[in-house]
N, C-alpha and C positions, 0 to 999 in steps of 0.2 A: 504494499499499499504506500506508494510514493506520494509525498505531500507536495504542496506548492513549492516550486524551486526557489521562491523568495525566502524561505525559512532557513536562513543560514546565519551563523554568528561566529565571531572569534573575538573574545573579550578577555582581558587580563587586567586586574586592578589590585592596588595595594592601599590599605587604609584600615584604621581601627574599626570604623563602622561605615562600610562602603555605601549602603543605601542611604543612611542619614546624611553622609557627606554630599551625595548626589542630589538629595532633596534640597540642600541648601544652595543649589545652583552655583557651584564653585567657578571662579573666574581663572582661566588658565594664564599662567605667567609665560610669556613667549620664550624667553631665554631658558627658563627652567624646563619648559616642556621639550624644547629641542634637545637639551642636554639629557633629559630622561629618555627620549627616543634613541639617542646615540648610545646610551647605556644598555638599552634593550637589544640593539643591533650593533655591537662594537665592530668597527672596521668598515661599516657600510657608509655610503654617501647619503646624507640626510639634507634634503632641500625643502624649505617651507613652500606650501601651496595653499590654496583656499581651504578653509575649514567648513564644518557643517554641524548641525544639531545632532545630539546623541541619537535621536530618533532614526536618523538616516545613516549613522556611522558604523553600525555594528558588524558589517562585513564589507570592507572596502575592496576595490579592485586590486589586482596584482601590483606590487611595488608601491602601494599607497597605504598609509596608516593615518588614523585620527587619534589624537591623544590630548590629554589635559594633565598638567601637573600644577598643584597648588599646595598650600601649606599642609593640608591634612589628607590629601588624596592624589594618587597617581593612577590614571586609567588609560589604557591603550586598546584600540580596536584594530586588529591585524589578522588577516586570514592565515599568516604564518604561525600564529600562536594558538594552534589547535593541536592537541596531542592525543594519540591513542592510549598512551600510558602517562597521564599527567602526574602520577606520583613521582616520576623521574624528571620533574621539572629541572631544566638546566641550572647548574649551580649559580651562574651569574644572575639569573632571575631570582633565585632564592636569596641571594645576597642583597639585591635591591629591596626585597620585602622584609629584610631582617628586622625583627621586633614588631612587625605589624601583621595584620591579617592579609592573606593573599587569596584571591579567588580567580578562577579561570573557568571559562565556558566555551565550548565549541559545539555547533550543531551543523548538520548538512542534510538537507531534505532529499537530495538525489538518492542517498543510501539509508535514509532514516537513522542517522548516526548522532549520538550524543556523547559528549565527554565533559565532565565537570569535576572540579576539585576545590578544596579549601584547606588552608593552613592557618594556624594560630600561633604566633610567636615562634615560627620555625618548625612547628609540629604538624604533620599531616593529620587532619581531622577526618576527611572523607575524600575518596576518589572513586569515580565511577565512569566507565566507558561501556556503551552498549549499542548494538545494532541488530536488526533481525537476521542478517547474514552471518555476522561475526559472533553473535550471542553476547555474553557478558565477557568483555575483554579485560576489564579491570574492575575490581570490586573490593576496595580497602576501607576499613573503618566501619563504624555503625551507620546504618542509613539515617539520614537526617529526618526530622519529623514530617516535613512536607512530602517525603517519599512514601510514607506508610500506606496511604490509600492506593497508590499505584502498584506496589508490590502485593497488596492484598486483593488485587483484581477488581477494584472499584472503578477503574477507568479502562475497560477492555476495548480492543479494536474490533469493530464490526468488519469481518472479512467478507469480501465480495467474490472470493473464489471458493474452490472446494476445500483447500487447506486452511486451517485456522492460523491466525497470525502467531508467529513463534514466540512472542513475548506477552506478558500479561498487561502490557500498556504500550502506547506508542511512544518511542523515545523522544519525539519532538514535543509531545504533550508534557512529559516529565521535564524536558528541557526548558519549557516556559515556566514551570513551577520552580525549577532550579534558578532560572534567571531572576525571577522575582525575589527569591530568598537571598541570593548572593548579591544582586545589584539593585533591587528595588523596583524593577519595571519589567514589562513584557513587550515583545515586538509583534506578537500575534494574539488574538483573543481579546476579551473584554478587559479593560483597565479597572483598577480599584481606586477609590478616592485618595488613598495615601501613596499611590505609586509616584515614582520620580517623574516630574514634568519634563519628559525627554526633549520636547520641542524648545525648552528654555535653557537647556544645558549645552553650551557650545564647546566643541572640540576643535583644536587646531589641526590642519592637514599638513602632511609631509610626504614627499616622494622619497622612498628608501630603497636604494638599489645596491646590489652586490657589485663592487667595482671590477671584479674579475670576470664577470659575465657568466660564471659557472651556474649560478642559480637560474638565470633565464634559460640557458641551454638545457638544463635538466627539466625545467618546466615545459619547454617546447617539445622535448623528447617524450615526456610522459603524455602530453596532449596528443602527439602523433600516434603513440601506441594505442591510446583510447580510440582515436578515429579509426585505426585499423581494426580494432576489436569490433567496433560498431559498423564496419563496412563503409565508412565515409571516405570521400576522396581527400588527399592531402591538400593543405593550403599553400 
């Protein structure tokens, strides 16, 4: 059951109370935010471009990131920052979040994939990656309270084929619940009165590129392989 292709996210944030910080509509410091992005991607070229509201920032195009760094919160939206095994978050990212809460979320509707994790003061609290084809890829720590009804089968997927959906819930539905818990807002479905006003939270934009060109070459190679698998002509 593939969902709307628009349901994709890649978010990483550092802060003591991330939803509360976002609700306060933080104002990004330009120099601090650029330095933050450079710390996330050491050795990459970082060039400022136009920013956008958080509502539209959660899954930027290739080589583009949206970020905000202020006194109490660092947040970045970047499709690179999605992990099958988020428990093994790169060490330099863990150092950036030292002493604070870290939260990461990735979703991709083409394969009904969800990955989310949270750390508190350097300690992994919860990590989960799941998809219908891959099953439960990573499941570390006790499920958080918002997960309980999903694992209990209270949000089943209505199958349109002969075979039942292989999970007791749709990963993207759980992903929206995780997004609200970790970041205070959703990108699909009804909003709550206390959700972050994502249209009023502005993120700065940056073009972030690998100066060696290796990342782009790898991305193009993988795209060509996918086209061949799907029987599509080369570009």
